[in-house]
TORPA-4810 file (N, C-alpha, C, O; in nm, 3 decimals):
<nodes>
NODE_1_0.074_-0.058_0.018_-0.001_0.064_0.032_0.087_0.145_0.005_0.199_0.170_0.049_M
NODE_2_0.004_0.195_-0.097_0.157_0.333_-0.074_0.105_0.453_-0.029_0.003_0.497_-0.082_K
NODE_3_0.180_0.531_0.092_0.164_0.581_0.184_0.163_0.757_0.049_0.247_0.805_-0.027_T
NODE_4_0.004_0.798_0.092_-0.030_0.902_0.095_-0.021_1.018_0.189_-0.017_0.995_0.310_T
NODE_5_-0.016_1.154_0.139_-0.047_1.290_0.265_-0.145_1.249_0.251_-0.177_1.269_0.133_A
NODE_6_-0.270_1.168_0.337_-0.389_1.157_0.334_-0.415_1.094_0.495_-0.487_1.114_0.592_H
NODE_7_-0.263_0.974_0.435_-0.240_0.817_0.547_-0.191_0.933_0.618_-0.256_0.937_0.723_H
NODE_8_-0.102_1.036_0.614_-0.007_1.043_0.715_-0.065_1.159_0.785_-0.013_1.170_0.896_I
NODE_9_-0.166_1.265_0.757_-0.243_1.348_0.811_-0.379_1.204_0.930_-0.415_1.232_1.044_L
NODE_10_-0.417_1.086_0.865_-0.521_1.099_0.975_-0.405_0.981_1.067_-0.427_0.962_1.186_A
NODE_11_-0.334_0.939_1.025_-0.284_0.871_1.175_-0.164_1.042_1.253_-0.078_1.021_1.339_W
NODE_12_-0.184_1.153_1.210_-0.099_1.284_1.270_-0.231_1.291_1.367_-0.234_1.305_1.490_A
NODE_13_-0.344_1.277_1.267_-0.538_1.342_1.373_-0.551_1.199_1.499_-0.594_1.205_1.615_L
NODE_14_-0.515_1.119_1.449_-0.557_1.013_1.564_-0.462_0.975_1.606_-0.469_0.858_1.645_A
NODE_15_-0.341_1.037_1.622_-0.222_1.069_1.799_-0.254_1.181_1.846_-0.244_1.219_1.963_L
NODE_16_-0.296_1.242_1.750_-0.326_1.399_1.860_-0.417_1.338_1.934_-0.398_1.317_2.054_L
NODE_17_-0.537_1.298_1.865_-0.680_1.254_1.991_-0.597_1.203_2.067_-0.581_1.265_2.172_L
NODE_18_-0.512_1.072_2.047_-0.492_0.947_2.178_-0.503_1.034_2.262_-0.593_1.056_2.343_C
NODE_19_-0.370_1.106_2.235_-0.258_1.137_2.351_-0.296_1.229_2.463_-0.216_1.256_2.552_S
NODE_20_-0.420_1.280_2.459_-0.497_1.275_2.652_-0.543_1.141_2.685_-0.540_1.100_2.801_P
NODE_21_-0.588_1.066_2.581_-0.536_0.942_2.697_-0.417_0.871_2.754_-0.396_0.795_2.849_F
NODE_22_-0.367_0.912_2.685_-0.216_0.791_2.695_-0.205_0.880_2.878_-0.246_0.830_2.983_V
NODE_23_-0.153_0.987_2.864_-0.096_1.071_2.884_-0.209_1.089_3.005_-0.148_1.133_3.102_V
NODE_24_-0.396_1.067_3.045_-0.393_1.115_3.204_-0.400_0.911_3.194_-0.384_0.851_3.300_V
NODE_25_-0.426_0.825_3.058_-0.396_0.659_3.170_-0.337_0.645_3.182_-0.343_0.523_3.194_H
NODE_26_-0.227_0.676_3.200_-0.032_0.565_3.219_-0.032_0.509_3.284_0.030_0.403_3.282_T
NODE_27_-0.121_0.560_3.403_-0.087_0.436_3.506_-0.170_0.322_3.536_-0.173_0.258_3.641_Q
NODE_28_-0.268_0.297_3.383_-0.344_0.191_3.423_-0.301_0.122_3.219_-0.341_0.057_3.122_D
NODE_29_-0.240_0.167_3.252_-0.223_0.130_3.028_-0.207_-0.137_3.088_-0.232_-0.245_3.034_A
NODE_30_-0.147_-0.078_3.232_-0.131_-0.230_3.222_-0.247_-0.313_3.202_-0.253_-0.436_3.196_N
NODE_31_-0.320_-0.244_3.195_-0.524_-0.336_3.212_-0.584_-0.327_3.123_-0.699_-0.370_3.109_K
NODE_32_-0.488_-0.244_3.011_-0.560_-0.277_2.861_-0.551_-0.393_2.788_-0.438_-0.441_2.787_I
NODE_33_-0.647_-0.463_2.715_-0.499_-0.575_2.626_-0.553_-0.558_2.447_-0.650_-0.528_2.377_S
NODE_34_-0.437_-0.594_2.444_-0.389_-0.542_2.341_-0.562_-0.597_2.202_-0.561_-0.638_2.085_A
NODE_35_-0.635_-0.578_2.265_-0.699_-0.618_2.153_-0.821_-0.508_2.198_-0.915_-0.492_2.120_Q
NODE_36_-0.814_-0.405_2.370_-0.839_-0.337_2.318_-0.775_-0.150_2.314_-0.807_-0.032_2.323_E
NODE_37_-0.682_-0.233_2.297_-0.622_-0.067_2.268_-0.571_-0.094_2.087_-0.472_-0.035_2.043_A
NODE_38_-0.659_-0.192_1.994_-0.645_-0.220_1.880_-0.801_-0.129_1.812_-0.814_-0.042_1.726_R
NODE_39_-0.871_-0.180_1.876_-1.015_-0.125_1.861_-0.994_-0.005_1.928_-0.876_0.010_1.898_Q
NODE_40_-1.023_0.097_1.999_-0.998_0.261_2.022_-0.880_0.277_1.879_-0.900_0.378_1.811_I
NODE_41_-0.769_0.189_1.836_-0.776_0.355_1.792_-0.836_0.258_1.589_-0.824_0.327_1.488_A
NODE_42_-0.872_0.161_1.583_-1.045_0.165_1.485_-1.081_0.308_1.488_-1.084_0.376_1.386_E
NODE_43_-1.117_0.368_1.648_-1.200_0.376_1.601_-1.210_0.527_1.606_-1.304_0.606_1.602_D
NODE_44_-1.060_0.540_1.618_-0.982_0.685_1.580_-0.994_0.728_1.507_-1.041_0.839_1.483_V
NODE_45_-0.942_0.629_1.427_-0.904_0.631_1.320_-0.987_0.712_1.214_-0.967_0.824_1.167_Y
NODE_46_-1.133_0.579_1.183_-1.187_0.619_1.162_-1.313_0.681_1.212_-1.410_0.650_1.143_I
NODE_47_-1.338_0.761_1.312_-1.393_0.963_1.366_-1.218_1.098_1.273_-1.232_1.216_1.238_Y
NODE_48_-1.099_1.021_1.267_-1.011_1.120_1.283_-1.000_1.089_1.097_-0.928_1.177_1.048_G
NODE_49_-1.052_0.990_0.988_-0.954_1.056_0.882_-1.105_1.088_0.835_-1.117_1.063_0.715_Y
NODE_50_-1.180_1.119_0.872_-1.290_1.145_0.786_-1.266_1.308_0.807_-1.267_1.388_0.714_S
NODE_51_-1.250_1.334_0.912_-1.239_1.468_0.934_-1.092_1.557_0.910_-1.099_1.679_0.901_L
NODE_52_-0.982_1.499_0.900_-0.846_1.507_0.821_-0.861_1.503_0.625_-0.812_1.581_0.543_V
NODE_53_-0.938_1.394_0.605_-1.031_1.418_0.491_-1.111_1.539_0.402_-1.090_1.566_0.283_T
NODE_54_-1.229_1.619_0.509_-1.305_1.708_0.445_-1.192_1.821_0.454_-1.176_1.900_0.361_M
NODE_55_-1.107_1.824_0.581_-1.102_1.951_0.584_-0.921_2.012_0.442_-0.868_2.116_0.403_E
NODE_56_-0.902_1.824_0.420_-0.867_1.872_0.268_-0.915_1.902_0.179_-0.843_1.940_0.087_M
NODE_57_-1.032_1.901_0.164_-1.118_1.891_0.042_-1.145_1.979_0.027_-1.165_2.015_-0.090_T
NODE_58_-1.173_2.115_0.185_-1.211_2.255_0.183_-1.065_2.343_0.179_-1.033_2.454_0.136_R
NODE_59_-1.005_2.245_0.239_-0.797_2.414_0.212_-0.808_2.397_-0.023_-0.743_2.479_-0.087_R
NODE_60_-0.902_2.277_-0.110_-0.811_2.228_-0.206_-0.972_2.268_-0.257_-1.001_2.262_-0.377_V
NODE_61_-1.035_2.293_-0.192_-1.139_2.351_-0.287_-1.153_2.542_-0.292_-1.195_2.599_-0.393_M
NODE_62_-1.106_2.628_-0.151_-1.137_2.744_-0.200_-0.943_2.765_-0.235_-0.940_2.880_-0.191_T
NODE_63_-0.847_2.748_-0.262_-0.766_2.721_-0.268_-0.802_2.880_-0.434_-0.862_2.827_-0.527_N
NODE_64_-0.787_2.956_-0.448_-0.770_3.027_-0.510_-0.669_3.145_-0.505_-0.629_3.192_-0.398_V
NODE_65_-0.620_3.202_-0.654_-0.589_3.273_-0.694_-0.585_3.417_-0.636_-0.507_3.452_-0.548_R
NODE_66_-0.637_3.462_-0.668_-0.716_3.572_-0.663_-0.932_3.568_-0.621_-1.022_3.505_-0.677_E
NODE_67_-0.935_3.644_-0.529_-1.157_3.649_-0.487_-1.216_3.718_-0.610_-1.207_3.820_-0.679_L
NODE_68_-1.306_3.562_-0.595_-1.363_3.721_-0.749_-1.510_3.658_-0.698_-1.547_3.545_-0.666_E
NODE_69_-1.570_3.781_-0.705_-1.680_3.800_-0.619_-1.692_3.789_-0.408_-1.632_3.828_-0.308_G
NODE_70_-1.795_3.721_-0.442_-1.847_3.736_-0.327_-1.812_3.608_-0.195_-1.861_3.620_-0.083_T
</nodes>
């Protein structure tokens, strides 16, 4: 699979969204199973990917050289 900007941005957003939970739950890290951690990562990726895609689409669609009209 080829890595694209969308993949990189999605993973960066996923890490950003997960970082508060990692800091808060560091003491409970041993209590989370690998399956639970995978499920959390999948949920964050699914939620975050659509946000990143929407933002990239907005930037591309509004990228104009000169403003025309309102």
